[in-house]
Residue, then its C-alpha position, 0 to 999 in steps of 0.5 A: m570450493q564447495t563451501e565458497e559456493t554455498k556461501e555465495e548461494k546463501g548470500l544470494a538467497k538472503q538478498r532475494k528474500y530481502f528484495s522480495a519483502y521490500a517489493k511487497y511492502s513498497a507495493m502496499g504503499f502504492q496500494m494505499f496511495a491509490v485507494i486514498a486517491v480514488f476516494a478523494f477523487i470521488g469526493y471531489k467530483i461529488d463536491e464539484r457536482q453539488n457546487s458546494k463551497t466547503p469540500l465536505w465530501t472530499a474530506f469525508l471520503s478521503l478519511l474513509g479512504v485512509f481507513c480502508s487502506l489501513y484495513l487492507v494493509i493490516r489484512s495483507i500483513k497478517k497474510l504475510n506473517p501468519 
């Protein structure tokens, strides 16, 4: 009986570990989306205020948002896997 219980406990611990890792990495995806969306929205508002025909600020700030979000993800991964 004890061996069965420990196997079940080990299985549950393994599932919790996988779920925890999955939750952390999916949260990083949402974080990336939020950072890029905020930068793009700011660029859109600047372009709208300047009445520009080409959305240069939107494009520039969206690209900057991508780089910032990649930096944040890489930094988070380094913290998770020392």
